[in-house]
Backbone as XML, in Angstrom:
<?xml version="1.0"?>
<chain id="A" units="angstrom">
  <residue number="1" name="MET">
    <atom name="N" x="-64.396" y="41.197" z="-6.151"/>
    <atom name="CA" x="-65.078" y="40.260" z="-5.230"/>
    <atom name="C" x="-64.524" y="38.850" z="-5.420"/>
  </residue>
  <residue number="2" name="LYS">
    <atom name="N" x="-64.466" y="38.475" z="-6.722"/>
    <atom name="CA" x="-64.034" y="37.106" z="-7.023"/>
    <atom name="C" x="-62.567" y="36.836" z="-6.612"/>
  </residue>
  <residue number="3" name="ARG">
    <atom name="N" x="-61.774" y="37.977" z="-6.691"/>
    <atom name="CA" x="-60.348" y="37.755" z="-6.367"/>
    <atom name="C" x="-60.273" y="37.463" z="-4.880"/>
  </residue>
  <residue number="4" name="ALA">
    <atom name="N" x="-61.034" y="38.265" z="-4.029"/>
    <atom name="CA" x="-61.039" y="37.953" z="-2.583"/>
    <atom name="C" x="-61.532" y="36.536" z="-2.275"/>
  </residue>
  <residue number="5" name="GLU">
    <atom name="N" x="-62.504" y="36.015" z="-3.057"/>
    <atom name="CA" x="-63.013" y="34.694" z="-2.759"/>
    <atom name="C" x="-61.967" y="33.723" z="-3.093"/>
  </residue>
  <residue number="6" name="LYS">
    <atom name="N" x="-61.251" y="33.939" z="-4.223"/>
    <atom name="CA" x="-60.148" y="32.980" z="-4.500"/>
    <atom name="C" x="-59.104" y="32.981" z="-3.462"/>
  </residue>
  <residue number="7" name="CYS">
    <atom name="N" x="-58.766" y="34.191" z="-2.994"/>
    <atom name="CA" x="-57.730" y="34.294" z="-2.013"/>
    <atom name="C" x="-58.158" y="33.575" z="-0.690"/>
  </residue>
  <residue number="8" name="ASN">
    <atom name="N" x="-59.404" y="33.812" z="-0.302"/>
    <atom name="CA" x="-59.961" y="33.090" z="0.893"/>
    <atom name="C" x="-59.880" y="31.525" z="0.701"/>
  </residue>
  <residue number="9" name="ALA">
    <atom name="N" x="-60.195" y="31.127" z="-0.445"/>
    <atom name="CA" x="-60.152" y="29.679" z="-0.720"/>
    <atom name="C" x="-58.748" y="29.115" z="-0.655"/>
  </residue>
  <residue number="10" name="GLU">
    <atom name="N" x="-57.810" y="29.862" z="-1.101"/>
    <atom name="CA" x="-56.360" y="29.489" z="-1.007"/>
    <atom name="C" x="-55.926" y="29.442" z="0.417"/>
  </residue>
  <residue number="11" name="ILE">
    <atom name="N" x="-56.259" y="30.428" z="1.273"/>
    <atom name="CA" x="-55.878" y="30.513" z="2.575"/>
    <atom name="C" x="-56.505" y="29.317" z="3.295"/>
  </residue>
  <residue number="12" name="HIS">
    <atom name="N" x="-57.762" y="29.002" z="3.034"/>
    <atom name="CA" x="-58.558" y="27.904" z="3.646"/>
    <atom name="C" x="-57.849" y="26.594" z="3.320"/>
  </residue>
  <residue number="13" name="HIS">
    <atom name="N" x="-57.357" y="26.456" z="2.034"/>
    <atom name="CA" x="-56.776" y="25.207" z="1.556"/>
    <atom name="C" x="-55.380" y="25.027" z="2.353"/>
  </residue>
  <residue number="14" name="ARG">
    <atom name="N" x="-54.647" y="26.178" z="2.506"/>
    <atom name="CA" x="-53.373" y="26.099" z="3.226"/>
    <atom name="C" x="-53.548" y="25.738" z="4.639"/>
  </residue>
  <residue number="15" name="LEU">
    <atom name="N" x="-54.650" y="26.317" z="5.259"/>
    <atom name="CA" x="-54.903" y="25.980" z="6.714"/>
    <atom name="C" x="-55.274" y="24.533" z="6.830"/>
  </residue>
  <residue number="16" name="LEU">
    <atom name="N" x="-56.046" y="23.921" z="5.826"/>
    <atom name="CA" x="-56.372" y="22.563" z="5.845"/>
    <atom name="C" x="-55.211" y="21.605" z="5.757"/>
  </residue>
  <residue number="17" name="GLN">
    <atom name="N" x="-54.263" y="22.147" z="4.876"/>
    <atom name="CA" x="-52.988" y="21.358" z="4.748"/>
    <atom name="C" x="-52.191" y="21.398" z="6.039"/>
  </residue>
  <residue number="18" name="LEU">
    <atom name="N" x="-52.070" y="22.521" z="6.625"/>
    <atom name="CA" x="-51.365" y="22.642" z="7.939"/>
    <atom name="C" x="-51.991" y="21.767" z="8.986"/>
  </residue>
  <residue number="19" name="LEU">
    <atom name="N" x="-53.318" y="21.761" z="9.036"/>
    <atom name="CA" x="-54.067" y="20.965" z="10.061"/>
    <atom name="C" x="-53.785" y="19.487" z="9.836"/>
  </residue>
  <residue number="20" name="MET">
    <atom name="N" x="-53.812" y="19.037" z="8.541"/>
    <atom name="CA" x="-53.612" y="17.674" z="8.260"/>
    <atom name="C" x="-52.170" y="17.260" z="8.605"/>
  </residue>
  <residue number="21" name="LEU">
    <atom name="N" x="-51.214" y="18.208" z="8.313"/>
    <atom name="CA" x="-49.758" y="17.847" z="8.645"/>
    <atom name="C" x="-49.682" y="17.776" z="10.164"/>
  </residue>
  <residue number="22" name="HIS">
    <atom name="N" x="-50.281" y="18.680" z="10.898"/>
    <atom name="CA" x="-50.216" y="18.644" z="12.347"/>
    <atom name="C" x="-50.778" y="17.338" z="12.939"/>
  </residue>
  <residue number="23" name="VAL">
    <atom name="N" x="-51.901" y="16.959" z="12.366"/>
    <atom name="CA" x="-52.517" y="15.677" z="12.840"/>
    <atom name="C" x="-51.605" y="14.473" z="12.601"/>
  </residue>
  <residue number="24" name="VAL">
    <atom name="N" x="-50.997" y="14.457" z="11.377"/>
    <atom name="CA" x="-50.147" y="13.348" z="11.071"/>
    <atom name="C" x="-48.946" y="13.321" z="11.979"/>
  </residue>
  <residue number="25" name="CYS">
    <atom name="N" x="-48.339" y="14.498" z="12.229"/>
    <atom name="CA" x="-47.146" y="14.579" z="13.068"/>
    <atom name="C" x="-47.513" y="14.103" z="14.465"/>
  </residue>
  <residue number="26" name="ALA">
    <atom name="N" x="-48.697" y="14.630" z="14.970"/>
    <atom name="CA" x="-49.139" y="14.103" z="16.235"/>
    <atom name="C" x="-49.303" y="12.582" z="16.369"/>
  </residue>
  <residue number="27" name="MET">
    <atom name="N" x="-49.939" y="12.001" z="15.346"/>
    <atom name="CA" x="-50.122" y="10.610" z="15.256"/>
    <atom name="C" x="-48.723" y="9.831" z="15.339"/>
  </residue>
  <residue number="28" name="LEU">
    <atom name="N" x="-47.800" y="10.371" z="14.463"/>
    <atom name="CA" x="-46.460" y="9.786" z="14.406"/>
    <atom name="C" x="-45.747" y="9.869" z="15.733"/>
  </residue>
  <residue number="29" name="PHE">
    <atom name="N" x="-45.851" y="11.038" z="16.372"/>
    <atom name="CA" x="-45.294" y="11.245" z="17.719"/>
    <atom name="C" x="-45.783" y="10.224" z="18.768"/>
  </residue>
  <residue number="30" name="SER">
    <atom name="N" x="-47.081" y="10.153" z="18.787"/>
    <atom name="CA" x="-47.735" y="9.232" z="19.783"/>
    <atom name="C" x="-47.334" y="7.795" z="19.465"/>
  </residue>
  <residue number="31" name="PHE">
    <atom name="N" x="-47.309" y="7.444" z="18.134"/>
    <atom name="CA" x="-46.937" y="6.115" z="17.708"/>
    <atom name="C" x="-45.477" y="5.770" z="18.171"/>
  </residue>
  <residue number="32" name="VAL">
    <atom name="N" x="-44.564" y="6.732" z="18.036"/>
    <atom name="CA" x="-43.153" y="6.532" z="18.428"/>
    <atom name="C" x="-43.099" y="6.375" z="19.893"/>
  </residue>
  <residue number="33" name="ASN">
    <atom name="N" x="-43.869" y="7.133" z="20.707"/>
    <atom name="CA" x="-43.912" y="7.103" z="22.107"/>
    <atom name="C" x="-44.321" y="5.709" z="22.629"/>
  </residue>
  <residue number="34" name="VAL">
    <atom name="N" x="-45.388" y="5.244" z="22.008"/>
    <atom name="CA" x="-45.942" y="3.872" z="22.402"/>
    <atom name="C" x="-44.866" y="2.817" z="22.015"/>
  </residue>
  <residue number="35" name="THR">
    <atom name="N" x="-44.278" y="2.906" z="20.861"/>
    <atom name="CA" x="-43.236" y="1.951" z="20.332"/>
    <atom name="C" x="-42.085" y="1.900" z="21.342"/>
  </residue>
  <residue number="36" name="THR">
    <atom name="N" x="-41.585" y="3.076" z="21.703"/>
    <atom name="CA" x="-40.362" y="3.164" z="22.585"/>
    <atom name="C" x="-40.819" y="2.658" z="23.936"/>
  </residue>
  <residue number="37" name="GLU">
    <atom name="N" x="-41.974" y="2.752" z="24.440"/>
    <atom name="CA" x="-42.393" y="2.220" z="25.711"/>
    <atom name="C" x="-42.472" y="0.665" z="25.670"/>
  </residue>
  <residue number="38" name="LEU">
    <atom name="N" x="-42.969" y="0.156" z="24.550"/>
    <atom name="CA" x="-43.005" y="-1.282" z="24.403"/>
    <atom name="C" x="-41.608" y="-1.895" z="24.386"/>
  </residue>
  <residue number="39" name="ILE">
    <atom name="N" x="-40.659" y="-1.217" z="23.728"/>
    <atom name="CA" x="-39.333" y="-1.740" z="23.683"/>
    <atom name="C" x="-38.611" y="-1.498" z="24.964"/>
  </residue>
</chain>
């Protein structure tokens, strides 16, 4: 049971990392779009 819990926690951590990465990439992308429009 504990092994499964640890595995679930690891998967959850990975998903959170992917989500954060996705958010950062989206923010960078929109920032670049705004910057290129201003120039």
